[in-house]
C-alpha positions in Angstrom: -43.2 -11.7 218.9 -45.1 -9.7 216.3 -48.8 -10.3 215.5 -47.8 -11.4 212.0 -45.2 -14.0 213.3 -47.8 -15.3 215.9 -50.3 -15.7 213.1 -47.8 -17.6 210.9 -47.0 -20.0 213.7 -50.6 -20.7 214.7 -52.2 -24.1 213.9 -53.6 -24.6 210.4 -56.8 -22.6 209.9 -57.9 -25.0 207.2 -57.9 -28.0 209.6 -59.2 -26.0 212.6 -62.1 -24.8 210.5 -63.3 -28.2 209.6 -66.5 -29.1 211.5 -66.5 -32.4 213.5 -68.7 -35.0 211.9 -72.1 -35.2 213.6 -71.9 -39.0 213.0 -68.9 -39.3 215.2 -70.4 -36.9 217.7 -73.5 -39.1 218.1 -71.3 -42.3 218.2 -69.2 -40.8 221.0 -72.3 -39.9 223.0 -73.8 -43.3 222.5 -70.6 -45.1 223.4 -70.9 -43.9 227.0 -74.4 -45.3 227.5 -75.4 -48.9 228.2 -77.8 -51.0 225.9 -78.1 -48.4 223.2 -79.8 -49.4 219.9 -77.3 -48.3 217.2 -79.1 -46.9 214.2 -76.2 -44.5 213.5 -73.5 -47.0 212.4 -73.0 -47.5 208.6 -71.4 -50.9 208.5 -72.6 -54.5 208.2 -73.1 -56.1 211.6 -72.2 -59.6 210.4 -68.5 -60.6 210.6 -66.0 -61.0 207.8 -66.3 -64.5 206.4 -63.9 -67.1 207.8 -62.1 -67.9 204.5 -61.1 -64.2 204.2 -59.8 -64.1 207.7 -57.8 -67.3 207.1 -56.3 -65.9 204.0 -55.1 -62.9 206.0 -53.4 -65.2 208.6 -51.8 -67.2 205.8 -50.6 -64.1 204.1 -48.8 -63.0 207.3 -47.2 -66.4 207.6 -46.2 -66.2 203.9 -44.3 -63.0 204.5 -46.8 -60.4 203.2 -45.8 -58.0 205.9 -43.8 -55.5 203.8 -44.6 -52.6 201.5 -46.3 -53.3 198.2 -46.2 -51.1 195.1 -48.0 -47.8 195.5 -50.9 -49.0 193.4 -51.2 -52.4 195.1 -50.5 -56.1 194.5 -50.8 -57.1 190.8 -53.0 -60.1 191.6 -55.6 -57.9 193.4 -55.6 -55.3 190.7 -56.2 -57.9 188.1 -59.2 -59.3 190.1 -60.7 -55.9 190.4 -60.3 -55.2 186.7 -61.8 -58.5 185.8 -64.8 -57.9 188.1 -65.4 -54.4 186.6 -65.2 -55.8 183.1 -67.5 -58.7 183.8 -70.1 -56.3 185.4 -70.1 -53.6 182.7 -69.0 -55.5 179.6 -66.4 -52.8 179.0 -62.6 -53.2 178.8 -60.8 -52.5 182.1 -57.2 -53.4 182.8 -55.2 -53.9 186.0 -53.1 -50.9 185.0 -56.2 -48.7 185.5 -56.6 -49.8 189.1 -55.1 -48.2 192.2 -55.6 -50.0 195.5 -56.2 -47.5 198.4 -56.7 -47.3 202.1 -60.4 -47.6 202.2 -62.8 -46.1 199.7 -62.3 -42.8 201.4 -58.6 -43.1 200.3 -59.9 -43.6 196.7 -62.1 -40.5 197.0 -59.3 -38.4 198.4 -56.9 -39.5 195.7 -59.4 -39.1 192.9 -60.2 -35.5 193.9 -56.6 -34.6 194.4 -55.8 -36.0 191.0 -58.2 -33.6 189.1 -58.7 -30.6 191.4 -56.5 -27.5 191.7 -57.0 -24.7 194.3 -60.1 -22.7 193.5 -61.7 -25.3 191.2 -65.3 -25.9 191.8 -66.5 -29.5 192.5 -70.2 -30.3 192.3 -71.3 -32.4 195.3 -74.6 -33.9 196.2 -76.9 -32.4 198.9 -77.5 -34.5 200.8 -74.2 -36.3 200.6 -71.6 -38.0 202.8 -69.8 -35.2 204.7 -66.3 -36.4 203.8 -66.9 -35.3 200.2 -67.0 -31.6 201.2 -64.2 -32.0 203.8 -61.8 -33.5 201.2 -62.6 -30.7 198.7 -62.0 -28.0 201.3 -58.7 -29.6 202.4 -57.6 -29.4 198.8 -58.6 -25.7 198.6 -61.3 -26.5 196.2 -64.7 -24.9 196.2 -67.7 -27.2 197.0 -70.8 -26.4 195.1 -73.9 -28.4 196.1 -76.5 -29.8 193.8 -79.9 -30.9 195.2 -81.2 -34.4 195.7 -84.8 -33.5 196.3 -86.9 -35.9 198.4 -89.9 -34.9 196.3 -88.0 -36.4 193.3 -86.9 -39.6 195.2 -83.5 -38.0 196.1 -82.6 -38.3 192.4 -80.6 -35.5 190.7 -82.1 -33.0 188.2 -79.4 -33.0 185.6 -80.8 -29.9 183.9 -80.5 -28.1 187.3 -77.0 -29.4 187.7 -76.0 -28.2 184.2 -77.0 -24.7 185.1 -74.6 -24.8 188.1 -71.6 -25.5 185.8 -69.2 -22.5 185.4 -65.8 -22.1 183.8 -64.3 -23.0 187.2 -66.2 -26.3 187.5 -63.8 -29.3 187.3 -65.8 -32.3 188.4 -69.0 -33.7 189.6 -69.2 -36.3 192.4 -72.1 -38.8 192.3 -73.1 -41.6 194.7 -75.4 -44.4 193.8 -76.7 -46.3 195.7 -76.6 -43.4 198.0 -75.6 -42.5 201.5 -77.7 -41.2 203.2 -80.6 -41.4 200.8 -80.7 -45.1 199.8 -81.5 -43.8 196.2 -80.4 -45.7 193.2 -79.9 -43.7 190.0 -81.7 -45.4 187.0 -80.0 -45.8 183.7 -81.7 -42.7 182.2 -80.2 -40.5 184.9 -76.8 -42.1 184.4 -77.0 -41.5 180.7 -77.9 -37.8 181.3 -74.9 -37.5 183.6 -72.7 -39.1 180.9 -74.0 -36.6 178.3 -73.3 -33.7 180.7 -69.7 -34.9 181.1 -69.4 -35.3 177.3 -70.8 -31.8 176.7 -68.8 -29.9 179.4 -65.6 -32.0 179.8 -66.3 -32.4 183.5 -64.7 -35.3 185.3 -67.2 -37.7 187.0 -66.1 -39.2 190.3 -68.6 -42.0 191.0 -68.7 -43.4 194.5 -70.1 -46.9 194.0 -69.1 -48.5 197.3 -72.7 -49.8 197.8 -73.0 -51.3 194.3 -73.9 -54.8 195.5 -76.7 -53.6 197.9 -79.8 -53.1 195.8 -83.4 -54.1 196.5 -86.5 -55.3 194.6 -84.6 -56.6 191.6 -83.0 -53.2 190.7 -79.7 -53.3 188.8 -76.6 -51.1 189.5 -75.7 -48.9 186.6 -72.0 -47.8 186.8 -70.8 -44.5 185.6 -68.1 -46.6 183.9 -70.9 -47.5 181.4 -72.3 -44.1 180.7 -69.5 -41.5 181.0 -66.7 -41.0 178.4 -63.8 -43.3 179.4 -61.3 -40.4 179.7 -63.5 -38.5 182.2 -64.7 -41.1 184.7 -63.1 -42.3 188.0 -64.8 -45.1 189.9 -64.5 -45.5 193.7 -65.4 -48.8 195.3 -64.0 -51.4 197.6 -64.6 -54.5 199.7 -65.9 -52.8 202.9 -69.7 -53.1 202.4 -70.1 -56.1 200.2 -67.8 -58.4 202.1 -68.2 -57.0 205.7 -64.6 -55.7 205.7 -64.9 -52.1 206.9 -62.1 -52.4 209.4 -59.7 -53.9 206.9 -59.5 -50.4 205.2 -59.2 -51.6 201.6 -60.7 -49.7 198.7 -59.8 -49.1 195.1 -59.9 -46.5 192.3 -60.4 -47.2 188.6 -59.0 -44.4 186.4 -58.7 -43.4 182.8 -55.5 -44.9 181.5 -54.0 -41.4 180.8 -54.7 -40.2 184.3 -53.8 -43.2 186.5 -50.2 -42.1 187.0 -51.3 -39.2 189.2 -53.2 -41.2 191.8 -50.3 -43.8 191.9 -47.9 -40.9 192.6 -50.2 -39.4 195.2 -50.2 -42.7 197.2 -46.6 -42.3 198.2 -46.8 -39.0 200.3 -50.2 -39.9 201.7 -50.2 -43.6 202.7 -47.4 -45.2 200.6 -49.6 -48.2 200.0 -52.5 -50.2 201.5 -51.8 -53.0 204.0 -50.4 -56.1 202.2 -52.3 -58.4 204.5 -55.6 -56.6 203.8 -54.8 -56.8 200.1 -54.4 -60.6 200.3 -57.6 -60.8 202.3 -59.4 -58.8 199.5 -58.0 -61.3 196.9 -59.6 -64.1 198.9 -62.9 -62.1 199.0 -63.0 -61.4 195.3 -61.8 -64.9 194.1 -63.7 -67.0 196.7 -67.3 -67.9 197.3 -69.6 -65.0 196.5 -72.6 -66.1 198.5 -71.6 -63.6 201.3 -72.5 -60.8 198.9 -76.0 -62.0 198.1 -76.6 -63.1 201.7 -75.8 -59.6 202.9 -78.0 -58.0 200.3 -80.9 -60.2 201.4 -80.4 -59.3 205.1 -80.4 -55.6 204.2 -83.5 -55.9 202.0 -85.4 -57.6 204.9 -84.4 -54.8 207.2 -85.3 -52.2 204.7 -88.7 -53.8 204.7 -88.9 -53.5 208.5 -88.3 -49.7 208.1 -91.0 -49.4 205.5 -93.4 -51.5 207.6 -92.9 -49.4 210.7 -93.5 -46.1 208.8 -96.0 -47.6 206.3 -98.6 -44.9 206.7 -96.4 -42.1 208.0 -95.3 -39.0 206.1 -92.1 -39.2 208.1 -90.6 -41.7 205.5 -91.1 -39.8 202.2 -88.8 -42.0 200.1 -88.5 -45.8 200.2 -84.8 -46.8 200.1 -83.8 -48.8 197.0 -80.2 -49.5 197.9 -77.4 -49.2 200.5 -78.6 -49.6 204.1 -79.9 -46.2 205.1 -83.2 -44.4 205.3 -84.1 -40.7 206.0 -86.8 -40.0 208.4 -88.4 -36.5 208.6 -88.4 -34.8 212.0 -91.0 -32.3 213.3 -90.7 -28.7 212.1 -90.6 -27.4 215.7 -87.4 -29.4 216.5 -84.6 -27.0 217.2 -82.0 -28.8 215.0 -81.5 -32.3 213.8 -78.5 -32.6 216.1 -80.6 -31.5 219.2 -83.3 -33.9 218.1 -80.9 -36.8 217.8 -79.3 -36.1 221.1 -82.6 -35.8 222.9 -83.9 -39.0 221.3 -80.7 -40.8 222.3 -80.9 -39.6 225.9 -84.7 -40.2 226.3 -85.1 -43.4 224.3 -81.5 -44.9 224.2 -81.6 -45.1 220.3 -78.8 -43.4 218.3 -79.5 -41.8 214.9 -77.6 -39.3 212.7 -78.8 -35.7 212.3 -79.6 -34.9 208.7 -77.7 -31.5 208.7 -74.4 -33.4 208.6 -75.3 -34.4 205.0 -76.4 -31.0 203.8 -79.1 -28.4 203.9 -81.6 -30.5 202.0 -81.9 -32.9 204.9 -81.7 -30.5 207.8 -85.2 -31.7 208.9 -84.3 -35.4 208.8 -82.4 -38.0 210.7 -80.6 -40.9 209.1 -81.2 -44.4 210.3 -78.9 -47.3 209.3 -80.6 -50.7 209.2 -77.4 -52.5 210.2 -78.3 -54.0 213.6 -80.4 -57.1 214.4 -83.9 -57.3 213.1 -85.3 -57.1 216.7 -83.2 -54.1 217.7 -84.1 -52.4 214.4 -87.8 -52.9 214.8 -87.6 -51.7 218.5 -85.5 -48.6 217.6 -87.7 -47.6 214.7 -90.9 -48.1 216.6 -89.5 -45.9 219.4 -88.6 -43.3 216.8 -92.1 -43.3 215.3 -93.7 -42.9 218.7 -91.2 -40.2 219.7 -92.1 -38.3 216.5 -95.8 -38.6 217.1 -95.4 -37.3 220.6 
């Protein structure tokens, strides 16, 4: 066999070149250890409410065990559209909604709907690592914009505008943010809307943490500030209703674009689980106290984080939303990953190294306040003592 033929028949370089998520690496290391305090897991620790679970059982009994339309059940899409319209005061129809397999499915579909090979996509640094992975899988070019801790991890829109080139197709934003806990105020969202209007960029807004805000802050959706033909909203039921394992997200699209993500569903996933969709209908139409109850739990735990690090420069930014905080590690630590591994081995507490989110947080670890109050306080206290040693 010639060298050329051997190269053609080798495994895909694109997939092989993708780095493994450091989040999963730490989770795998922690899984083999007893009595670990898990500060690495980004999902609610309380279970899915009983009425949602019962709705899923009933759906199975009623025969919702078959394919649905690519864009999801009409009743669920209607509920999502009504929810968006009620929150923003702007028109949204069920025809603009595509139900996806998790919010990551919505992100993938959104990016694939607007991005061609070689197009530049502006991504936050720090930002969830799957953003860059999806762009690279689509042969796009990820271009990072800074979320500076000295600016509360908020974007500098003037700095972003200087990064726009003729090849820039879209900007991806995330508020409330993972891993930063930052919440973009209305003035920043207005500036981003003006940028999209000026440049014609698409704005893909990851709003999966939209219900988890603290201290009376309000969520400002890109749906309110970006021209309606340029905005794609990503969200779902995972975080608000403790349904991460149900794998149910959604994408809200401009009416003229929605045909593309619907078409993309077929070769990727066909459709989301019918049973999960019926469970999501129960979540959105049933009692909403679970959402506020969860928000209060996470605010209380955010307060524990702030209390433990109250007089320490290791916590430069107070999280205002989501359920994450970024803690600065010493400058003499080899890497964030080595620090996180050593901390896990020596103190039995799992955290996520900051470099998995970008260069801006290479000297940080991310902590998720999604475990019990007692475990959280113990784990954070161990982290502070470990840092001070």
